[in-house]
C-alpha positions as a Markdown table, in Angstrom:
| # | Residue | x | y | z |
|---|---|---|---|---|
| 1 | Met | 72.6 | 183.1 | -90.4 |
| 2 | Glu | 71.0 | 180.4 | -88.1 |
| 3 | Gln | 70.2 | 183.2 | -85.6 |
| 4 | Leu | 68.2 | 184.9 | -88.4 |
| 5 | Asp | 66.2 | 181.7 | -89.2 |
| 6 | Leu | 65.6 | 181.1 | -85.5 |
| 7 | Leu | 64.3 | 184.4 | -84.8 |
| 8 | Gly | 62.0 | 184.0 | -87.8 |
| 9 | Glu | 60.9 | 180.8 | -87.2 |
| 10 | Gln | 60.5 | 180.5 | -83.5 |
| 11 | Val | 60.7 | 183.5 | -81.6 |
| 12 | Leu | 58.9 | 186.0 | -83.7 |
| 13 | Pro | 55.7 | 183.8 | -84.0 |
| 14 | Thr | 55.8 | 183.2 | -80.0 |
| 15 | Leu | 56.1 | 187.1 | -79.5 |
| 16 | Arg | 53.2 | 187.7 | -82.1 |
| 17 | Lys | 50.9 | 185.2 | -80.2 |
| 18 | Glu | 51.6 | 186.6 | -76.6 |
| 19 | Phe | 51.4 | 190.7 | -77.8 |
| 20 | Asp | 47.9 | 189.4 | -79.7 |
| 21 | Ala | 47.0 | 187.7 | -76.6 |
| 22 | Gly | 47.4 | 190.9 | -74.4 |
| 23 | Arg | 45.8 | 193.1 | -77.1 |
| 24 | Pro | 42.7 | 195.1 | -75.9 |
| 25 | Ser | 39.8 | 194.2 | -78.1 |
| 26 | Asp | 39.3 | 197.9 | -79.2 |
| 27 | Val | 43.0 | 198.1 | -80.7 |
| 28 | Pro | 42.6 | 197.4 | -84.3 |
| 29 | Glu | 44.7 | 195.2 | -86.3 |
| 30 | Ala | 48.0 | 196.5 | -87.6 |
| 31 | Pro | 48.0 | 197.3 | -91.5 |
| 32 | Thr | 49.7 | 194.9 | -93.7 |
| 33 | His | 50.7 | 195.3 | -97.3 |
| 34 | Ala | 47.9 | 192.8 | -98.2 |
| 35 | Ser | 45.5 | 194.3 | -96.2 |
| 36 | Leu | 46.5 | 197.7 | -97.6 |
| 37 | Leu | 46.2 | 196.3 | -101.2 |
| 38 | Thr | 42.7 | 195.0 | -100.4 |
| 39 | Gln | 41.5 | 198.0 | -99.0 |
| 40 | Arg | 42.7 | 200.1 | -101.9 |
| 41 | Thr | 41.3 | 197.7 | -104.4 |
| 42 | Thr | 37.9 | 197.8 | -102.5 |
| 43 | Gln | 37.8 | 201.7 | -102.7 |
| 44 | Ser | 38.8 | 201.8 | -106.4 |
| 45 | Glu | 36.0 | 199.4 | -107.1 |
| 46 | Glu | 33.5 | 201.2 | -105.3 |
| 47 | Ala | 34.6 | 204.6 | -106.9 |
| 48 | Ala | 34.2 | 202.9 | -110.4 |
| 49 | Glu | 30.2 | 202.0 | -109.3 |
């Protein structure tokens, strides 16, 4: 269980920062649950207008 805590708290944030730094500017952000919900809500509101 400690190993999972270390992975989530120390290793993954560092990896994310390093991958973000090396990502070309033309590559879009990966979709997250929150971004997909926002997109769906925005599309629903536009369709209602």
